[in-house]
C-alpha positions in Angstrom: -0.5 -29.5 28.4 -4.2 -28.8 27.6 -5.4 -28.1 24.1 -5.2 -24.4 23.6 -8.3 -22.6 22.2 -8.6 -20.6 19.0 -11.5 -18.8 17.3 -11.9 -22.0 15.2 -13.0 -23.6 18.5 -15.9 -21.2 18.6 -17.5 -21.4 15.1 -20.9 -20.5 16.5 -19.8 -17.0 17.6 -21.5 -14.3 15.3 -20.5 -10.7 15.0 -21.8 -10.1 18.5 -23.5 -12.6 20.8 -26.3 -11.1 22.9 -27.7 -13.0 25.8 -28.8 -13.1 29.4 -27.7 -14.7 32.6 -29.3 -15.2 36.0 -28.6 -16.5 39.5 -32.2 -17.6 39.8 -32.9 -15.4 42.8 -35.4 -16.5 45.4 -37.7 -14.6 47.7 -36.6 -14.7 51.4 -38.8 -14.8 54.5 -37.5 -11.7 56.4 -38.4 -13.3 59.7 -36.6 -16.6 59.2 -34.2 -16.0 56.4 -35.6 -19.1 54.6 -36.0 -19.5 50.9 -39.5 -19.2 49.5 -41.0 -20.4 46.2 -38.1 -22.4 44.7 -40.4 -24.6 42.7 -42.2 -21.6 41.2 -39.0 -19.8 40.4 -37.6 -22.8 38.6 -40.8 -23.1 36.5 -40.5 -19.4 35.6 -36.9 -19.9 34.8 -37.6 -22.5 32.2 -40.2 -20.2 30.6 -37.4 -17.6 30.4 -35.2 -20.1 28.6 -37.9 -20.9 26.1 -38.7 -17.2 25.3 -35.0 -16.3 25.0 -34.6 -19.1 22.5 -37.7 -18.0 20.6 -36.7 -14.4 20.3 -33.3 -15.2 18.9 -30.9 -14.5 21.8 -27.6 -16.3 21.5 -26.7 -17.4 25.1 -28.4 -18.1 28.4 -26.1 -18.4 31.5 -27.1 -19.8 34.8 -25.1 -19.3 38.0 -24.3 -21.8 40.8 -24.9 -20.8 44.4 -25.4 -22.6 47.7 -27.4 -19.9 49.6 -31.0 -19.4 50.5 -31.3 -16.3 48.2 -30.7 -18.3 45.0 -32.4 -21.5 43.9 -29.9 -23.2 41.6 -27.1 -25.2 43.2 -26.8 -27.7 40.2 -26.8 -25.6 37.0 -26.2 -28.5 34.7 -29.4 -30.1 35.8 -31.5 -27.0 35.1 -29.6 -26.4 31.8 -30.4 -29.9 30.7 -34.1 -29.3 31.4 -33.8 -26.1 29.4 -32.1 -28.0 26.6 -35.1 -30.2 26.1 -37.3 -27.0 25.7 -35.1 -25.0 23.4 -33.5 -25.4 19.9 -30.8 -22.8 19.2 -29.7 -20.9 22.3 -26.3 -21.8 23.8 -26.5 -23.0 27.4 -23.7 -22.0 29.8 -22.9 -21.9 33.5 -22.4 -18.4 34.9 -20.4 -19.6 36.7 -19.4 -23.1 37.7 -17.6 -22.8 41.1 -14.8 -25.1 40.0 -12.7 -24.7 43.1 -15.3 -26.5 45.3 -16.4 -29.1 42.7 -14.8 -32.2 41.2 -13.6 -31.5 37.6 -14.4 -35.0 36.6 -18.0 -34.6 37.6 -18.2 -31.1 36.0 -16.9 -32.4 32.7 -19.3 -35.4 32.7 -22.3 -33.2 33.6 -21.6 -30.7 30.8 -20.6 -33.4 28.3 -24.0 -34.9 29.0 -25.7 -31.5 28.6 -23.8 -31.1 25.3 -25.2 -34.4 24.1 -28.8 -33.6 25.2 -28.6 -30.1 23.6 -27.0 -31.2 20.3 -23.8 -29.3 20.9 -24.9 -26.2 22.7 -23.2 -26.5 26.1 -20.5 -24.4 27.6 -18.7 -24.2 30.9 -17.9 -20.8 32.4 -15.5 -21.6 35.2 -14.8 -19.3 38.1 -13.6 -19.1 41.6 -17.0 -17.8 42.7 -17.9 -14.6 44.6 -19.4 -16.5 47.5 -17.7 -19.1 49.7 -20.5 -21.3 51.1 -19.6 -24.2 48.8 -16.1 -24.6 50.2 -17.1 -25.9 53.7 -20.1 -27.7 52.2 -17.7 -29.8 50.0 -14.8 -30.0 52.4 -12.5 -27.4 50.8 -10.0 -25.2 52.6 -10.4 -21.5 51.8 -6.8 -20.9 52.6 -6.0 -22.6 49.3 -8.5 -20.5 47.3 -6.5 -19.7 44.2 -4.2 -22.7 44.2 -7.3 -25.1 44.2 -8.8 -23.2 41.2 -5.6 -23.3 39.2 -5.2 -27.0 39.8 -8.8 -27.9 39.0 -8.8 -25.8 35.9 -5.7 -27.7 34.7 -7.5 -31.0 35.3 -10.7 -29.9 33.6 -8.7 -28.9 30.5 -6.9 -32.3 30.5 -10.3 -34.0 30.7 -11.5 -32.1 27.7 -8.4 -33.2 25.8 -8.0 -36.8 26.9 -10.6 -39.6 27.0 -8.3 -41.8 29.1 -6.5 -39.9 31.8 -3.7 -40.3 34.3 -3.3 -37.3 36.7 -2.2 -36.3 40.1 -2.3 -33.1 42.2 -2.5 -31.7 45.7 -6.2 -31.2 46.2 -7.8 -34.3 44.7 -7.0 -38.1 44.8 -4.9 -39.1 41.7 -6.5 -40.7 38.6 -4.7 -43.7 37.1 -5.5 -44.6 33.5 -9.2 -44.1 33.7 -11.8 -43.5 31.0 -13.9 -40.3 31.4 -17.2 -40.6 29.6 -19.4 -39.5 27.9 -17.6 -37.4 25.4 -19.4 -34.2 24.2 -20.6 -33.4 20.7 -18.3 -30.3 20.6 -14.6 -31.0 20.3 -13.4 -29.2 22.3 -16.2 -28.4 24.7 -16.0 -24.6 25.2 -14.6 -23.5 28.5 -14.5 -19.8 29.4 -12.8 -18.3 32.5 -14.9 -15.8 34.4 -13.0 -12.9 36.0 -13.7 -9.7 38.0 -10.9 -7.3 38.7 -8.1 -9.8 39.4 -5.2 -9.4 36.9 -3.9 -12.9 37.9 -7.1 -14.4 36.7 -6.9 -12.4 33.4 -3.4 -13.6 32.8 -4.3 -17.2 33.5 -7.2 -17.2 31.0 -5.0 -15.7 28.3 -2.0 -18.0 29.0 -4.2 -21.0 28.7 -5.8 -19.8 25.5 -9.3 -19.6 27.0 -12.0 -17.0 26.2 -12.6 -14.5 29.1 -15.9 -13.3 30.6 -15.5 -10.1 32.5 -18.0 -9.0 35.1 -18.6 -5.3 35.2 -21.3 -4.5 37.8 -20.2 -1.1 39.2 -18.2 2.0 38.4 -17.2 3.4 35.1 -16.7 0.5 32.6 -13.7 2.3 31.1 -11.7 1.4 34.2 -11.8 -2.2 33.1 -10.2 -1.4 29.7 -6.7 -2.3 31.2 -8.0 -5.8 32.1 -9.0 -6.4 28.5 -5.8 -4.9 27.2 -3.8 -7.2 29.6 -5.7 -10.2 28.4 -5.1 -9.4 24.7 -1.4 -8.5 25.3 -0.9 -11.8 27.2 -2.6 -13.7 24.4 -0.2 -12.1 21.9 2.8 -12.8 24.0 1.7 -16.4 24.2 2.0 -16.6 20.4 -1.7 -16.4 19.5 -3.8 -13.8 17.6 -6.0 -11.9 20.1 -8.8 -11.9 17.5 -9.0 -15.7 17.8 -10.4 -15.6 21.4 -13.8 -14.1 22.4 -14.3 -11.7 25.2 -17.6 -11.3 27.0 -18.8 -8.4 29.1 -21.4 -9.4 31.8 -23.4 -6.7 33.5 -26.6 -5.9 35.5 -29.6 -4.1 34.0 -33.2 -4.2 33.0 -35.3 -3.2 29.9 -38.9 -1.9 29.6 -40.9 -0.1 27.0 -40.7 3.0 29.2 -37.3 3.8 30.8 -38.9 5.1 34.1 -40.7 1.8 34.4 -37.5 -0.1 34.0 -35.7 1.7 36.8 -38.7 1.8 39.1 -39.2 -2.0 38.7 -35.5 -2.9 39.0 -34.3 -0.6 41.8 -36.3 -2.1 44.8 -35.1 -5.7 44.0 -31.5 -4.4 43.3 -31.4 -2.4 46.5 -32.6 -5.3 48.7 -30.2 -7.8 47.1 -27.1 -5.7 46.9 -27.8 -4.2 50.3 -28.1 -7.6 51.9 -24.9 -8.9 50.2 -23.2 -5.6 51.0 -24.0 -6.0 54.7 -22.2 -9.3 54.6 -19.1 -7.8 52.9 -18.9 -4.3 54.4 -20.1 -2.4 51.3 -21.9 0.9 51.7 -25.7 0.5 51.2 -27.1 1.2 47.7 -28.9 4.4 47.1 -31.3 5.4 44.3 -29.1 8.3 43.4 -26.1 6.0 42.9 -28.3 3.5 41.0 -29.5 6.2 38.7 -25.9 7.5 38.2 -24.8 3.9 37.3 -27.6 3.8 34.8 -26.2 6.8 32.9 -24.5 6.1 29.5 -21.0 5.8 31.1 -22.1 3.8 34.2 -22.1 0.0 34.6 -25.9 -0.7 34.7 -27.8 -1.2 31.5 -31.1 0.3 32.4 -34.0 1.8 30.4 -35.6 1.6 27.0 -34.3 -0.7 24.2 -32.7 2.4 22.5 -30.9 3.3 25.7 -29.5 -0.3 26.1 -28.5 -0.3 22.4 -26.6 2.9 22.8 -24.8 1.6 25.9 -23.8 -1.7 24.3 -22.4 0.2 21.4 -20.5 2.6 23.6 -18.9 -0.3 25.5 -18.1 -2.0 22.2 -16.0 1.0 21.2 -14.2 0.6 24.6 -13.7 -3.2 24.6 -14.3 -4.5 21.1 -15.9 -7.5 22.8 -17.6 -10.5 21.2 -20.4 -11.2 23.6 -22.7 -9.2 26.0 -24.7 -10.9 28.7 -27.2 -9.0 30.8 -28.4 -10.0 34.3 -32.0 -8.9 34.3 -32.9 -10.2 37.7 -30.5 -9.0 40.4 -33.3 -9.6 42.9 -36.8 -11.1 42.6 -38.7 -9.4 39.8 -42.3 -9.8 38.4 -42.2 -12.7 36.0 -44.2 -11.1 33.3 -41.9 -8.0 33.3 -38.9 -10.3 33.0 -40.4 -12.0 30.0 -41.1 -8.6 28.4 -37.5 -7.6 29.0 -36.3 -10.8 27.3 -38.6 -10.1 24.4 -37.3 -6.6 24.0 -33.7 -7.6 24.2 -34.1 -10.3 21.6 -36.4 -8.5 19.1 -35.4 -4.8 19.4 -31.9 -4.6 20.9 -30.0 -7.5 19.5 -30.8 -7.1 15.8 -29.7 -3.4 15.9 -26.6 -4.1 17.8 -25.5 -6.9 15.5 -26.1 -4.8 12.4 -24.2 -1.8 13.7 -21.3 -3.8 15.0 -21.0 -5.7 11.7 -20.7 -2.3 10.0 -18.1 -1.1 12.5 -16.1 -4.3 12.2 -15.8 -3.9 8.5 -13.3 -1.1 9.2 -11.9 -1.7 12.7 -9.8 -4.2 14.7 -9.5 -4.8 18.4 -7.1 -2.4 20.1 
């Protein structure tokens, strides 16, 4: 049985963590479908890490993808480069596609990142919203959920035990082997990333792991039952729900002028979500729908710092969550505008949100 988490395992968590995450989107040649400018995008990404750290954001998440429209297939490598250029910000995957990876290598990569960063690493484990990594690494999609459950179990065992003996159905057995290096943090934080799957919510709660909930469309209130299910399951498992953090992860953009924010973000959003939607059979995005999602009760955090503050606080009243991560770059965006958005989030949004939630927490408790 893996070590079960508690709020004592997350001593760094303030009244509300505010951060960003990205999939490190790439420009695509429309004629060939090939990736353009990966080296430049990575250079810009490291500048984003540096600025996020300087302006006091708490967390920076980096997604793993194996497609031409995103440049990061090895998040731990890029996070390690960021660790050498930052001092305080926590560095997490968003997500690690655990189903198609080897948990031993994942643990070693992030334990190494933890050592390099002085104890700032996290793993956000998920099944992944894309499937390209499965054939790439020889995995069978028919075992999609079973593989994730088994590999998560192994990852938690690796976190607990320096010398391990283990056997399962989807990886060769391990017989009395040391797994090194060991991280600074004990235990190394592991979150479970979920969308709208109740089974994933129950798994995270039963294992005593913090949950990151992606809300990228529709009215956020419809996800309240997922958070309630998580906390109810935590309680039934014999733990205090207040001991395990919940994160809300969403799309958005911030600018000094709200019209500028929307006008900058929509073309990139429409191209990216439209392209992915064609793969999955979704209806094409429209500006009217985008603007509706940007309203106070929609899923997109779009506009001025005050508009984003109001929306975070509205969702706090719904979820009583502990962390909010904003995906600023749903598609390729002008680098200088992204840097300004990071600056606004860190210097104008985060301090107000933290102060207001601290005041609210003095008299409330999670529902």
